C-alpha angles and dihedrals in degrees: 000000000000093000089052096047106034115061088192091064107099103177145350095267090057093047089057089066092058112115092220090059089054092045093051091046092053090042093057090054095044092047091051090053093043091053090054092052097248105165124231098344095086091052091045089054093049091050092048089050090050088056096043095049103047095257112326102146116188117172110230089235092061116106113224122189130215126292093021114165134187112197112214090348108206118133098014117147125188116183131224098262098038117125116202118189131213124295094018121154126197130184125214123296094025118150126202094185146152132255097207145035104237117125128243104231093202090236101089097298122152114290119227102199136062132269109225109193132211122309099012125151121204120195132225112296096001119151122206104190132191135358095325132134123229104202126233119284093014125144123214117199129230113285094005116152109211118193100155135053118285116211121233116278095022133139119207127180134198133222116328125226115245135190116246091165128024124192089347094307123110114244138185107268106284122183116230114239117259123232110286096015112134101178136035107285122231116258113267142167126216 
C-alpha cells in the first residue's frame, strides 16, 4: 500500500521506517488485546506507539481496515469508536474524533466517532467529528471540518485562503485559486 500511495517510497526497507507502519503494527496488537478484554495493556501499547511515532494516536478500540496508510503521520488522532474501511489514506494532523463525552457501552450504545468507508482520502488537518459516515470513495480536503454525513463519491473542501492584502496593499477579500482552477470561482460558503 505504501509503495503504491507514496511516490517518495523507494523500497520495502525504507517503508519499514515509516511511522505509520509502526503505528498500525502496534494498533493491530493493541486492538486484538482490547477485543479480548485485557485491561490497561492495550492502552499502554497505544500510548507507547504515540510516543514512538511522533504523535499517531489510535485508540485500541478503533477498527482499522486493510491497506490503511497515513502519509507523514504526525498529529493523527483516531478515537475509540471510529471505524475505518479498506484502502483509506490519511494525511498528517487528521482527527477522527468525537463531539461528546458519552460512553459506548459495547452493546449497541451510541458511537461517538466517525465511520470512514472504503477508498476515502482525508487531507491534511481535516477533522471528521462525531457519529458521522464518510461514504466510499469520497475525498475530504485539507482543513475541512466535517460534522455531517458525506455521501459516497463526494468531495468536500474546507476553508479557503483569501487575500486581504496583496503586494503590501489592502484588498477586498479575494479567494486564492485552488489547484486546477482556470477561472474565477463563484463565491461560496462551506
